[in-house]
BABA-942133 format. One record per atom (N, C-alpha, C, CB): residue number from 1; residue in one letter; y, z, x; atom name. Coordinates in nm, 3 decimals, padded with zeros to 5 digits, always signed. Each point is the difference from the previous one (the first is absolute). Glycine has a CB too. Layout:
REM BABA-942133
{NUM 'A' {Y Z X} 'CA'},
...
REM end
This chain:
REM BABA-942133
{1 'M' {-00.104 +00.008 +00.038} 'N'},
{1 'M' {+00.121 +00.006 -00.043} 'CA'},
{1 'M' {+00.100 -00.011 +00.077} 'C'},
{1 'M' {-00.087 +00.099 -00.130} 'CB'},
{2 'A' {+00.241 -00.151 +00.087} 'N'},
{2 'A' {+00.108 -00.002 +00.112} 'CA'},
{2 'A' {+00.030 +00.116 -00.058} 'C'},
{2 'A' {+00.092 -00.236 +00.079} 'CB'},
{3 'N' {-00.014 +00.234 +00.037} 'N'},
{3 'N' {+00.048 +00.167 +00.004} 'CA'},
{3 'N' {+00.165 -00.010 -00.020} 'C'},
{3 'N' {-00.208 +00.100 +00.197} 'CB'},
{4 'N' {+00.240 -00.217 -00.278} 'N'},
{4 'N' {+00.185 -00.017 +00.008} 'CA'},
{4 'N' {+00.011 +00.022 -00.158} 'C'},
{4 'N' {+00.073 -00.215 +00.222} 'CB'},
{5 'F' {-00.021 +00.178 -00.336} 'N'},
{5 'F' {+00.124 -00.004 -00.096} 'CA'},
{5 'F' {+00.004 -00.155 -00.075} 'C'},
{5 'F' {+00.150 +00.184 +00.174} 'CB'},
{6 'H' {-00.220 -00.185 -00.278} 'N'},
{6 'H' {+00.046 -00.173 -00.059} 'CA'},
{6 'H' {+00.044 +00.050 -00.117} 'C'},
{6 'H' {-00.177 -00.191 +00.089} 'CB'},
{7 'D' {+00.228 +00.112 -00.050} 'N'},
{7 'D' {+00.147 +00.002 -00.176} 'CA'},
{7 'D' {-00.024 -00.022 -00.169} 'C'},
{7 'D' {+00.146 -00.134 +00.181} 'CB'},
{8 'E' {-00.324 +00.105 -00.159} 'N'},
{8 'E' {-00.008 -00.065 -00.082} 'CA'},
{8 'E' {-00.117 +00.061 -00.122} 'C'},
{8 'E' {+00.101 -00.181 +00.188} 'CB'},
{9 'V' {-00.051 +00.290 -00.233} 'N'},
{9 'V' {-00.048 +00.082 -00.101} 'CA'},
{9 'V' {-00.129 -00.099 -00.087} 'C'},
{9 'V' {+00.271 +00.146 -00.012} 'CB'},
{10 'G' {-00.376 -00.073 +00.007} 'N'},
{10 'G' {-00.117 -00.113 -00.136} 'CA'},
{10 'G' {-00.069 -00.120 +00.016} 'C'},
{10 'G' {+00.145 +00.055 -00.138} 'CB'},
{11 'T' {-00.129 -00.027 +00.352} 'N'},
{11 'T' {-00.110 -00.122 +00.097} 'CA'},
{11 'T' {-00.127 +00.047 -00.033} 'C'},
{11 'T' {+00.136 -00.050 +00.227} 'CB'},
{12 'F' {-00.170 -00.105 -00.236} 'N'},
{12 'F' {-00.185 +00.075 +00.075} 'CA'},
{12 'F' {-00.038 -00.055 +00.090} 'C'},
{12 'F' {-00.109 +00.049 -00.173} 'CB'},
{13 'V' {+00.032 +00.133 +00.142} 'N'},
{13 'V' {-00.137 -00.033 +00.162} 'CA'},
{13 'V' {-00.093 +00.054 -00.010} 'C'},
{13 'V' {+00.116 -00.006 +00.169} 'CB'},
{14 'Q' {-00.219 -00.127 -00.127} 'N'},
{14 'Q' {-00.173 -00.017 -00.014} 'CA'},
{14 'Q' {-00.024 -00.008 -00.149} 'C'},
{14 'Q' {-00.075 +00.150 +00.215} 'CB'},
{15 'G' {+00.183 -00.198 -00.281} 'N'},
{15 'G' {-00.037 -00.078 -00.127} 'CA'},
{15 'G' {+00.050 +00.148 -00.084} 'C'},
{15 'G' {-00.246 -00.217 +00.067} 'CB'},
{16 'E' {+00.276 +00.342 -00.069} 'N'},
{16 'E' {+00.056 +00.117 -00.066} 'CA'},
{16 'E' {+00.152 +00.022 -00.018} 'C'},
{16 'E' {-00.198 +00.085 +00.086} 'CB'},
{17 'E' {+00.277 -00.079 -00.130} 'N'},
{17 'E' {+00.173 -00.011 -00.052} 'CA'},
{17 'E' {+00.004 +00.122 +00.106} 'C'},
{17 'E' {+00.062 -00.087 -00.314} 'CB'},
{18 'I' {+00.035 +00.115 +00.374} 'N'},
{18 'I' {+00.056 +00.103 +00.041} 'CA'},
{18 'I' {+00.122 +00.045 +00.019} 'C'},
{18 'I' {-00.156 -00.033 +00.052} 'CB'},
{19 'Y' {+00.198 +00.132 -00.088} 'N'},
{19 'Y' {+00.134 +00.056 -00.060} 'CA'},
{19 'Y' {+00.085 +00.018 +00.104} 'C'},
{19 'Y' {-00.096 +00.115 -00.181} 'CB'},
{20 'G' {+00.044 +00.006 +00.191} 'N'},
{20 'G' {+00.055 +00.083 +00.182} 'CA'},
{20 'G' {-00.160 +00.085 +00.024} 'C'},
{20 'G' {+00.356 +00.094 -00.038} 'CB'},
{21 'Y' {-00.302 -00.052 +00.160} 'N'},
{21 'Y' {-00.083 +00.141 +00.018} 'CA'},
{21 'Y' {+00.000 +00.162 +00.080} 'C'},
{21 'Y' {-00.096 -00.209 -00.035} 'CB'},
{22 'L' {+00.050 +00.238 -00.016} 'N'},
{22 'L' {+00.035 +00.231 +00.045} 'CA'},
{22 'L' {-00.133 -00.036 +00.156} 'C'},
{22 'L' {+00.005 +00.254 -00.387} 'CB'},
{23 'T' {+00.113 -00.209 +00.488} 'N'},
{23 'T' {-00.102 +00.052 +00.160} 'CA'},
{23 'T' {-00.027 +00.120 +00.028} 'C'},
{23 'T' {+00.087 -00.147 +00.110} 'CB'},
{24 'I' {-00.141 +00.282 -00.167} 'N'},
{24 'I' {+00.044 +00.085 +00.126} 'CA'},
{24 'I' {-00.009 +00.026 +00.062} 'C'},
{24 'I' {+00.027 +00.029 -00.036} 'CB'},
{25 'I' {+00.103 +00.045 +00.091} 'N'},
{25 'I' {+00.064 -00.006 +00.146} 'CA'},
{25 'I' {-00.032 +00.172 +00.049} 'C'},
{25 'I' {+00.234 -00.224 -00.055} 'CB'},
{26 'E' {-00.226 +00.280 -00.057} 'N'},
{26 'E' {-00.057 +00.156 +00.069} 'CA'},
{26 'E' {-00.078 +00.082 -00.074} 'C'},
{26 'E' {+00.189 +00.019 +00.109} 'CB'},
{27 'G' {-00.293 +00.079 -00.087} 'N'},
{27 'G' {-00.095 +00.010 -00.107} 'CA'},
{27 'G' {-00.117 -00.079 +00.051} 'C'},
{27 'G' {+00.173 +00.026 -00.190} 'CB'},
{28 'P' {-00.310 +00.048 +00.075} 'N'},
{28 'P' {-00.110 -00.056 +00.102} 'CA'},
{28 'P' {-00.039 -00.158 -00.095} 'C'},
{28 'P' {-00.127 +00.296 +00.117} 'CB'},
{29 'G' {+00.121 -00.378 -00.020} 'N'},
{29 'G' {-00.014 -00.129 -00.011} 'CA'},
{29 'G' {+00.051 -00.072 -00.036} 'C'},
{29 'G' {-00.110 +00.044 +00.006} 'CB'},
{30 'R' {+00.236 +00.045 +00.104} 'N'},
{30 'R' {+00.132 -00.124 +00.129} 'CA'},
{30 'R' {-00.091 -00.129 +00.036} 'C'},
{30 'R' {+00.144 +00.225 +00.184} 'CB'},
{31 'G' {-00.038 -00.278 -00.196} 'N'},
{31 'G' {-00.067 -00.233 -00.007} 'CA'},
{31 'G' {-00.034 +00.016 -00.121} 'C'},
{31 'G' {-00.150 -00.110 +00.235} 'CB'},
{32 'T' {+00.110 +00.157 -00.289} 'N'},
{32 'T' {-00.056 -00.103 -00.135} 'CA'},
{32 'T' {+00.019 -00.076 -00.107} 'C'},
{32 'T' {-00.066 +00.108 +00.052} 'CB'},
{33 'A' {+00.133 -00.230 -00.059} 'N'},
{33 'A' {+00.081 -00.037 -00.105} 'CA'},
{33 'A' {-00.047 -00.054 -00.131} 'C'},
{33 'A' {+00.122 -00.029 +00.179} 'CB'},
{34 'F' {-00.063 +00.081 -00.305} 'N'},
{34 'F' {-00.074 -00.058 -00.122} 'CA'},
{34 'F' {+00.117 -00.161 -00.066} 'C'},
{34 'F' {-00.130 +00.327 -00.077} 'CB'},
{35 'P' {+00.034 -00.380 +00.037} 'N'},
{35 'P' {+00.063 -00.136 -00.096} 'CA'},
{35 'P' {+00.044 +00.070 -00.136} 'C'},
{35 'P' {-00.178 -00.209 +00.094} 'CB'},
{36 'L' {+00.316 +00.189 -00.093} 'N'},
{36 'L' {+00.021 +00.032 -00.122} 'CA'},
{36 'L' {-00.047 -00.140 -00.099} 'C'},
{36 'L' {+00.204 +00.188 +00.091} 'CB'},
{37 'K' {-00.305 -00.159 -00.172} 'N'},
{37 'K' {-00.086 -00.168 -00.055} 'CA'},
{37 'K' {+00.154 -00.009 -00.106} 'C'},
{37 'K' {-00.386 +00.021 -00.023} 'CB'},
{38 'S' {+00.384 +00.023 -00.086} 'N'},
{38 'S' {+00.022 -00.014 -00.138} 'CA'},
{38 'S' {+00.178 +00.076 +00.016} 'C'},
{38 'S' {-00.323 +00.020 -00.128} 'CB'},
{39 'E' {+00.352 -00.006 -00.062} 'N'},
{39 'E' {+00.137 +00.006 +00.046} 'CA'},
{39 'E' {-00.017 +00.067 -00.060} 'C'},
{39 'E' {+00.125 -00.144 +00.065} 'CB'},
{40 'S' {-00.215 +00.275 -00.066} 'N'},
{40 'S' {-00.065 +00.159 +00.013} 'CA'},
{40 'S' {-00.073 +00.095 +00.031} 'C'},
{40 'S' {+00.054 -00.062 -00.072} 'CB'},
{41 'N' {-00.048 +00.102 +00.182} 'N'},
{41 'N' {-00.081 +00.032 +00.107} 'CA'},
{41 'N' {+00.001 +00.183 -00.008} 'C'},
{41 'N' {+00.068 -00.260 +00.160} 'CB'},
{42 'P' {-00.132 +00.305 -00.228} 'N'},
{42 'P' {-00.033 +00.163 +00.052} 'CA'},
{42 'P' {-00.042 +00.026 +00.142} 'C'},
{42 'P' {-00.079 +00.037 -00.223} 'CB'},
{43 'I' {+00.134 +00.118 +00.226} 'N'},
{43 'I' {+00.014 +00.048 +00.089} 'CA'},
{43 'I' {-00.140 +00.133 -00.008} 'C'},
{43 'I' {+00.296 -00.105 +00.014} 'CB'},
{44 'G' {-00.370 +00.136 +00.112} 'N'},
{44 'G' {-00.072 +00.149 -00.074} 'CA'},
{44 'G' {-00.100 -00.055 +00.078} 'C'},
{44 'G' {+00.068 +00.093 -00.272} 'CB'},
{45 'R' {-00.126 +00.067 +00.314} 'N'},
{45 'R' {-00.113 +00.002 +00.071} 'CA'},
{45 'R' {-00.166 -00.071 -00.080} 'C'},
{45 'R' {+00.163 +00.231 +00.115} 'CB'},
{46 'D' {-00.206 -00.298 -00.289} 'N'},
{46 'D' {-00.065 +00.044 +00.015} 'CA'},
{46 'D' {-00.056 -00.227 +00.001} 'C'},
{46 'D' {+00.029 +00.379 -00.092} 'CB'},
{47 'P' {-00.121 -00.432 +00.181} 'N'},
{47 'P' {+00.024 -00.145 -00.053} 'CA'},
{47 'P' {-00.031 -00.092 -00.023} 'C'},
{47 'P' {+00.072 +00.047 +00.044} 'CB'},
{48 'E' {-00.127 +00.050 -00.227} 'N'},
{48 'E' {-00.049 -00.121 -00.097} 'CA'},
{48 'E' {+00.149 +00.022 -00.081} 'C'},
{48 'E' {-00.327 +00.005 -00.030} 'CB'},
{49 'K' {+00.375 +00.105 +00.100} 'N'},
{49 'K' {+00.091 +00.010 -00.110} 'CA'},
{49 'K' {+00.161 -00.104 +00.061} 'C'},
{49 'K' {-00.134 +00.302 -00.091} 'CB'},
{50 'N' {+00.167 -00.270 +00.168} 'N'},
{50 'N' {+00.085 -00.091 +00.083} 'CA'},
{50 'N' {-00.050 -00.090 +00.028} 'C'},
{50 'N' {+00.098 +00.126 +00.075} 'CB'},
{51 'A' {+00.099 -00.216 +00.015} 'N'},
{51 'A' {-00.028 -00.085 +00.044} 'CA'},
{51 'A' {+00.081 -00.050 +00.161} 'C'},
{51 'A' {-00.075 -00.018 -00.271} 'CB'},
{52 'V' {+00.086 +00.200 +00.261} 'N'},
{52 'V' {+00.017 +00.030 +00.171} 'CA'},
{52 'V' {-00.074 +00.096 -00.033} 'C'},
{52 'V' {+00.227 -00.061 +00.126} 'CB'},
{53 'P' {-00.344 +00.095 -00.054} 'N'},
{53 'P' {-00.051 +00.105 -00.027} 'CA'},
{53 'P' {-00.055 +00.108 +00.188} 'C'},
{53 'P' {-00.075 -00.170 -00.307} 'CB'},
{54 'L' {+00.215 +00.306 +00.289} 'N'},
{54 'L' {+00.003 +00.037 +00.083} 'CA'},
{54 'L' {-00.103 +00.036 +00.036} 'C'},
{54 'L' {+00.169 +00.016 -00.031} 'CB'},
{55 'V' {-00.266 +00.025 +00.083} 'N'},
{55 'V' {-00.175 +00.022 -00.046} 'CA'},
{55 'V' {+00.004 +00.109 +00.149} 'C'},
{55 'V' {-00.154 -00.307 -00.145} 'CB'},
{56 'F' {+00.249 +00.295 +00.245} 'N'},
{56 'F' {-00.048 +00.056 +00.132} 'CA'},
{56 'F' {+00.059 +00.176 +00.010} 'C'},
{56 'F' {+00.014 -00.288 +00.127} 'CB'},
{57 'G' {-00.040 +00.339 -00.243} 'N'},
{57 'G' {-00.019 +00.171 +00.018} 'CA'},
{57 'G' {+00.153 +00.045 -00.058} 'C'},
{57 'G' {-00.185 +00.017 +00.258} 'CB'},
{58 'D' {+00.283 -00.044 -00.275} 'N'},
{58 'D' {+00.155 +00.043 +00.015} 'CA'},
{58 'D' {+00.007 +00.040 -00.161} 'C'},
{58 'D' {+00.122 -00.184 +00.223} 'CB'},
{59 'S' {-00.157 +00.320 -00.223} 'N'},
{59 'S' {-00.052 +00.103 -00.112} 'CA'},
{59 'S' {+00.110 +00.014 -00.086} 'C'},
{59 'S' {-00.157 +00.136 +00.139} 'CB'},
{60 'G' {+00.335 -00.175 -00.095} 'N'},
{60 'G' {+00.064 +00.070 -00.052} 'CA'},
{60 'G' {+00.019 -00.171 -00.075} 'C'},
{60 'G' {+00.089 +00.283 +00.158} 'CB'},
{61 'I' {-00.143 -00.381 -00.131} 'N'},
{61 'I' {-00.027 -00.119 -00.159} 'CA'},
{61 'I' {-00.055 +00.018 -00.106} 'C'},
{61 'I' {-00.021 -00.129 +00.114} 'CB'},
{62 'H' {+00.083 +00.106 -00.211} 'N'},
{62 'H' {-00.103 +00.013 -00.093} 'CA'},
{62 'H' {-00.154 -00.099 -00.025} 'C'},
{62 'H' {+00.234 +00.092 -00.086} 'CB'},
{63 'R' {-00.319 -00.104 +00.039} 'N'},
{63 'R' {-00.088 -00.039 -00.040} 'CA'},
{63 'R' {-00.023 -00.102 -00.131} 'C'},
{63 'R' {-00.021 +00.198 +00.133} 'CB'},
{64 'E' {+00.114 -00.201 -00.225} 'N'},
{64 'E' {+00.023 -00.035 -00.058} 'CA'},
{64 'E' {+00.128 -00.092 +00.083} 'C'},
{64 'E' {-00.137 +00.177 -00.175} 'CB'},
{65 'P' {+00.198 -00.299 +00.015} 'N'},
{65 'P' {+00.130 -00.042 +00.134} 'CA'},
{65 'P' {+00.096 +00.068 +00.008} 'C'},
{65 'P' {-00.020 -00.199 -00.011} 'CB'},
{66 'H' {+00.073 +00.261 +00.112} 'N'},
{66 'H' {+00.139 +00.091 +00.010} 'CA'},
{66 'H' {+00.099 -00.056 -00.013} 'C'},
{66 'H' {-00.070 +00.122 +00.124} 'CB'},
{67 'A' {+00.112 -00.286 -00.076} 'N'},
{67 'A' {+00.052 -00.093 +00.003} 'CA'},
{67 'A' {-00.035 -00.182 -00.029} 'C'},
{67 'A' {+00.065 +00.219 +00.120} 'CB'},
{68 'V' {+00.022 -00.250 -00.187} 'N'},
{68 'V' {+00.006 -00.176 +00.008} 'CA'},
{68 'V' {+00.104 -00.079 +00.010} 'C'},
{68 'V' {-00.151 +00.018 -00.115} 'CB'},
{69 'I' {+00.103 -00.102 +00.195} 'N'},
{69 'I' {+00.122 -00.102 +00.070} 'CA'},
{69 'I' {-00.022 -00.196 -00.136} 'C'},
{69 'I' {-00.059 +00.156 +00.403} 'CB'},
{70 'T' {+00.146 -00.125 -00.436} 'N'},
{70 'T' {+00.073 -00.067 -00.091} 'CA'},
{70 'T' {+00.040 -00.105 +00.039} 'C'},
{70 'T' {+00.051 +00.163 -00.084} 'CB'},
{71 'Y' {-00.084 -00.341 +00.052} 'N'},
{71 'Y' {+00.116 -00.103 +00.072} 'CA'},
{71 'Y' {+00.002 -00.081 -00.125} 'C'},
{71 'Y' {-00.048 -00.020 +00.288} 'CB'},
{72 'S' {+00.144 +00.012 -00.313} 'N'},
{72 'S' {+00.096 -00.083 -00.074} 'CA'},
{72 'S' {+00.043 -00.120 +00.031} 'C'},
{72 'S' {+00.054 +00.174 -00.043} 'CB'},
{73 'R' {-00.164 -00.276 +00.010} 'N'},
{73 'R' {-00.003 -00.190 +00.001} 'CA'},
{73 'R' {+00.134 -00.066 -00.005} 'C'},
{73 'R' {-00.215 -00.006 -00.140} 'CB'},
{74 'A' {+00.272 +00.112 +00.015} 'N'},
{74 'A' {+00.173 -00.059 -00.060} 'CA'},
{74 'A' {+00.108 +00.005 +00.042} 'C'},
{74 'A' {-00.055 +00.039 -00.141} 'CB'},
{75 'S' {+00.075 +00.124 +00.155} 'N'},
{75 'S' {+00.045 +00.097 +00.125} 'CA'},
{75 'S' {+00.069 -00.026 +00.205} 'C'},
{75 'S' {-00.214 +00.100 -00.200} 'CB'},
{76 'K' {+00.031 -00.160 +00.197} 'N'},
{76 'K' {-00.062 +00.021 +00.101} 'CA'},
{76 'K' {+00.028 +00.083 +00.073} 'C'},
{76 'K' {-00.038 -00.160 -00.022} 'CB'},
{77 'Q' {+00.015 +00.308 -00.039} 'N'},
{77 'Q' {-00.008 +00.138 +00.051} 'CA'},
{77 'Q' {-00.067 +00.078 -00.022} 'C'},
{77 'Q' {+00.140 -00.020 +00.012} 'CB'},
{78 'F' {-00.170 +00.135 +00.094} 'N'},
{78 'F' {-00.119 +00.093 +00.098} 'CA'},
{78 'F' {+00.049 +00.092 -00.077} 'C'},
{78 'F' {-00.049 -00.063 +00.264} 'CB'},
{79 'R' {-00.013 +00.177 -00.340} 'N'},
{79 'R' {-00.022 +00.081 +00.006} 'CA'},
{79 'R' {-00.071 +00.127 -00.039} 'C'},
{79 'R' {+00.120 -00.142 +00.048} 'CB'},
{80 'I' {-00.084 +00.311 +00.012} 'N'},
{80 'I' {-00.126 +00.122 -00.005} 'CA'},
{80 'I' {+00.028 +00.042 -00.121} 'C'},
{80 'I' {-00.029 +00.094 +00.236} 'CB'},
{81 'V' {-00.091 -00.068 -00.325} 'N'},
{81 'V' {+00.032 +00.128 -00.081} 'CA'},
{81 'V' {-00.106 +00.101 +00.014} 'C'},
{81 'V' {+00.123 -00.132 -00.166} 'CB'},
{82 'H' {-00.046 +00.234 +00.229} 'N'},
{82 'H' {-00.063 +00.125 -00.015} 'CA'},
{82 'H' {-00.100 +00.077 -00.135} 'C'},
{82 'H' {+00.210 -00.007 +00.155} 'CB'},
{83 'L' {-00.333 -00.003 -00.156} 'N'},
{83 'L' {-00.069 +00.058 -00.149} 'CA'},
{83 'L' {+00.005 +00.104 -00.071} 'C'},
{83 'L' {-00.113 -00.097 +00.067} 'CB'},
{84 'G' {+00.211 +00.204 +00.034} 'N'},
{84 'G' {-00.021 +00.144 -00.015} 'CA'},
{84 'G' {-00.171 +00.085 +00.001} 'C'},
{84 'G' {+00.243 -00.064 -00.142} 'CB'},
{85 'K' {-00.288 -00.020 +00.221} 'N'},
{85 'K' {-00.123 +00.098 +00.048} 'CA'},
{85 'K' {+00.029 -00.013 +00.147} 'C'},
{85 'K' {-00.203 -00.038 -00.191} 'CB'},
{86 'G' {+00.133 +00.194 +00.253} 'N'},
{86 'G' {-00.003 +00.059 +00.135} 'CA'},
{86 'G' {+00.127 +00.007 +00.026} 'C'},
{86 'G' {-00.202 -00.078 +00.082} 'CB'},
{87 'N' {+00.179 +00.061 +00.047} 'N'},
{87 'N' {+00.175 +00.012 +00.105} 'CA'},
{87 'N' {+00.146 -00.089 -00.043} 'C'},
{87 'N' {-00.177 +00.011 +00.226} 'CB'},
{88 'P' {+00.249 -00.066 -00.158} 'N'},
{88 'P' {+00.118 -00.003 -00.047} 'CA'},
{88 'P' {-00.004 -00.136 +00.076} 'C'},
{88 'P' {+00.113 +00.258 -00.050} 'CB'},
{89 'T' {-00.105 -00.379 -00.004} 'N'},
{89 'T' {-00.007 -00.139 +00.111} 'CA'},
{89 'T' {+00.186 +00.007 +00.010} 'C'},
{89 'T' {-00.277 -00.211 -00.103} 'CB'},
{90 'F' {+00.288 +00.152 +00.246} 'N'},
{90 'F' {+00.115 -00.035 +00.061} 'CA'},
{90 'F' {-00.015 -00.124 +00.038} 'C'},
{90 'F' {+00.051 +00.203 +00.062} 'CB'},
{91 'V' {+00.093 -00.280 -00.045} 'N'},
{91 'V' {+00.093 -00.145 +00.002} 'CA'},
{91 'V' {+00.104 +00.081 +00.116} 'C'},
{91 'V' {-00.007 -00.146 -00.310} 'CB'},
{92 'N' {-00.026 +00.106 +00.497} 'N'},
{92 'N' {+00.048 +00.006 +00.061} 'CA'},
{92 'N' {+00.059 +00.148 -00.004} 'C'},
{92 'N' {-00.011 -00.246 +00.001} 'CB'},
{93 'D' {-00.059 +00.375 +00.004} 'N'},
{93 'D' {-00.024 +00.122 +00.010} 'CA'},
{93 'D' {+00.110 +00.081 -00.160} 'C'},
{93 'D' {-00.064 -00.039 +00.341} 'CB'},
{94 'V' {+00.054 -00.075 -00.442} 'N'},
{94 'V' {+00.089 +00.037 -00.093} 'CA'},
{94 'V' {-00.120 +00.006 -00.141} 'C'},
{94 'V' {+00.263 -00.127 +00.136} 'CB'},
{95 'S' {-00.271 +00.263 -00.239} 'N'},
{95 'S' {-00.096 -00.004 -00.104} 'CA'},
{95 'S' {+00.029 -00.037 -00.082} 'C'},
{95 'S' {-00.077 +00.119 +00.045} 'CB'},
{96 'V' {-00.038 -00.247 -00.078} 'N'},
{96 'V' {+00.062 -00.099 -00.107} 'CA'},
{96 'V' {-00.057 +00.015 -00.161} 'C'},
{96 'V' {+00.021 -00.172 +00.216} 'CB'},
{97 'T' {+00.017 +00.152 -00.283} 'N'},
{97 'T' {-00.137 +00.000 -00.164} 'CA'},
{97 'T' {-00.003 -00.219 -00.036} 'C'},
{97 'T' {+00.135 +00.362 -00.213} 'CB'},
{98 'D' {-00.054 -00.349 +00.270} 'N'},
{98 'D' {+00.013 -00.174 -00.006} 'CA'},
{98 'D' {+00.138 -00.083 +00.053} 'C'},
{98 'D' {-00.148 +00.039 -00.219} 'CB'},
{99 'A' {+00.124 -00.079 +00.300} 'N'},
{99 'A' {+00.091 -00.059 +00.113} 'CA'},
{99 'A' {-00.017 -00.163 +00.043} 'C'},
{99 'A' {-00.014 +00.252 +00.090} 'CB'},
{100 'P' {+00.116 -00.330 -00.056} 'N'},
{100 'P' {-00.024 -00.172 +00.098} 'CA'},
{100 'P' {-00.111 +00.032 +00.151} 'C'},
{100 'P' {+00.328 -00.104 -00.061} 'CB'},
{101 'L' {-00.363 +00.011 +00.072} 'N'},
{101 'L' {-00.041 -00.025 +00.146} 'CA'},
{101 'L' {+00.063 -00.094 +00.021} 'C'},
{101 'L' {-00.197 +00.071 +00.018} 'CB'},
{102 'M' {+00.206 -00.094 +00.122} 'N'},
{102 'M' {+00.056 -00.058 +00.126} 'CA'},
{102 'M' {-00.038 +00.009 +00.035} 'C'},
{102 'M' {+00.107 -00.007 +00.026} 'CB'},
{103 'H' {-00.155 -00.130 +00.080} 'N'},
{103 'H' {-00.106 -00.046 +00.101} 'CA'},
{103 'H' {-00.002 +00.084 +00.137} 'C'},
{103 'H' {+00.029 -00.238 -00.101} 'CB'},
{104 'G' {-00.052 +00.312 +00.137} 'N'},
{104 'G' {+00.018 +00.128 +00.150} 'CA'},
{104 'G' {+00.007 +00.130 -00.060} 'C'},
{104 'G' {+00.158 -00.140 +00.168} 'CB'},
{105 'D' {-00.158 +00.209 -00.336} 'N'},
{105 'D' {-00.029 +00.088 -00.015} 'CA'},
{105 'D' {-00.124 +00.048 +00.078} 'C'},
{105 'D' {+00.130 -00.047 -00.183} 'CB'},
{106 'N' {-00.062 +00.187 +00.134} 'N'},
{106 'N' {-00.122 +00.055 +00.023} 'CA'},
{106 'N' {-00.041 +00.124 -00.101} 'C'},
{106 'N' {+00.043 -00.083 +00.243} 'CB'},
{107 'L' {-00.178 +00.117 -00.264} 'N'},
{107 'L' {-00.073 +00.056 -00.125} 'CA'},
{107 'L' {-00.058 +00.117 +00.052} 'C'},
{107 'L' {-00.054 -00.213 -00.121} 'CB'},
{108 'R' {+00.101 +00.335 +00.084} 'N'},
{108 'R' {-00.091 +00.138 +00.012} 'CA'},
{108 'R' {-00.076 +00.027 -00.095} 'C'},
{108 'R' {+00.145 +00.092 +00.105} 'CB'},
{109 'L' {-00.290 -00.119 -00.121} 'N'},
{109 'L' {-00.098 +00.093 -00.065} 'CA'},
{109 'L' {-00.091 +00.061 +00.066} 'C'},
{109 'L' {+00.024 -00.114 -00.153} 'CB'},
{110 'G' {+00.008 +00.256 +00.071} 'N'},
{110 'G' {-00.101 +00.131 +00.113} 'CA'},
{110 'G' {+00.097 -00.014 +00.130} 'C'},
{110 'G' {-00.314 -00.045 -00.070} 'CB'},
{111 'S' {+00.223 +00.011 +00.141} 'N'},
{111 'S' {+00.052 +00.048 +00.173} 'CA'},
{111 'S' {-00.029 -00.152 +00.045} 'C'},
{111 'S' {-00.092 +00.305 +00.067} 'CB'},
{112 'T' {+00.066 -00.355 -00.136} 'N'},
{112 'T' {-00.058 -00.191 +00.037} 'CA'},
{112 'T' {+00.162 -00.034 -00.036} 'C'},
{112 'T' {-00.331 -00.079 -00.117} 'CB'},
{113 'V' {+00.436 -00.023 +00.182} 'N'},
{113 'V' {+00.087 -00.053 +00.046} 'CA'},
{113 'V' {-00.039 -00.183 +00.006} 'C'},
{113 'V' {+00.061 +00.266 +00.121} 'CB'},
{114 'M' {-00.021 -00.327 -00.150} 'N'},
{114 'M' {-00.042 -00.189 -00.021} 'CA'},
{114 'M' {+00.118 -00.025 -00.016} 'C'},
{114 'M' {-00.218 -00.051 -00.124} 'CB'},
{115 'R' {+00.194 -00.082 +00.175} 'N'},
{115 'R' {+00.162 -00.122 -00.006} 'CA'},
{115 'R' {-00.033 -00.080 -00.072} 'C'},
{115 'R' {+00.096 -00.015 +00.206} 'CB'},
{116 'F' {+00.001 +00.010 -00.336} 'N'},
{116 'F' {-00.062 -00.119 -00.061} 'CA'},
{116 'F' {+00.095 -00.174 +00.041} 'C'},
{116 'F' {-00.092 +00.220 -00.227} 'CB'},
{117 'S' {-00.019 -00.310 +00.258} 'N'},
{117 'S' {+00.109 -00.105 +00.000} 'CA'},
{117 'S' {-00.035 -00.113 -00.117} 'C'},
{117 'S' {+00.045 +00.041 +00.273} 'CB'},
{118 'A' {+00.017 -00.122 -00.265} 'N'},
{118 'A' {+00.090 -00.067 -00.135} 'CA'},
{118 'A' {-00.071 -00.150 +00.084} 'C'},
{118 'A' {+00.311 +00.181 -00.099} 'CB'},
{119 'G' {-00.407 -00.220 +00.046} 'N'},
{119 'G' {-00.033 -00.164 +00.042} 'CA'},
{119 'G' {-00.078 +00.011 +00.015} 'C'},
{119 'G' {+00.118 -00.094 +00.077} 'CB'},
{120 'P' {-00.274 -00.061 -00.002} 'N'},
{120 'P' {-00.152 +00.001 +00.042} 'CA'},
{120 'P' {-00.019 +00.094 +00.121} 'C'},
{120 'P' {-00.033 -00.247 -00.079} 'CB'},
{121 'A' {+00.130 +00.302 +00.128} 'N'},
{121 'A' {-00.068 +00.048 +00.119} 'CA'},
{121 'A' {+00.014 +00.114 +00.013} 'C'},
{121 'A' {+00.016 -00.163 +00.097} 'CB'},
{122 'P' {-00.074 +00.314 -00.055} 'N'},
{122 'P' {+00.070 +00.078 +00.029} 'CA'},
{122 'P' {+00.023 +00.060 +00.135} 'C'},
{122 'P' {-00.048 +00.004 -00.206} 'CB'},
{123 'V' {+00.236 +00.133 +00.232} 'N'},
{123 'V' {+00.072 -00.077 +00.103} 'CA'},
{123 'V' {-00.046 +00.146 +00.068} 'C'},
{123 'V' {+00.229 -00.212 -00.086} 'CB'},
REM end
């Protein structure tokens, strides 16, 4: 995978439409990148219920969806919504319940920090 940013959201990579990525930069699973493949991407520890299954042992992240990242094709905007379960969700060290996401933002759930990338390649 390339390690640069492409300003093309909704690009097809190996037959799947990719809207963005979350890459773990601190905590269990560091270096793992998760593609955001749909317009609604739940984040949590249970791999059967979450598009972004953070199964690396961070008990500060709820098994059920802890938060969800959405993408609107109409506005071409990403958002993160905290679902009220478990510990707070942070964007750039600010606790949020519903916030826009910008390329390069850092998200923290439990003790896991992830970098958000808009486009078909993680940064």
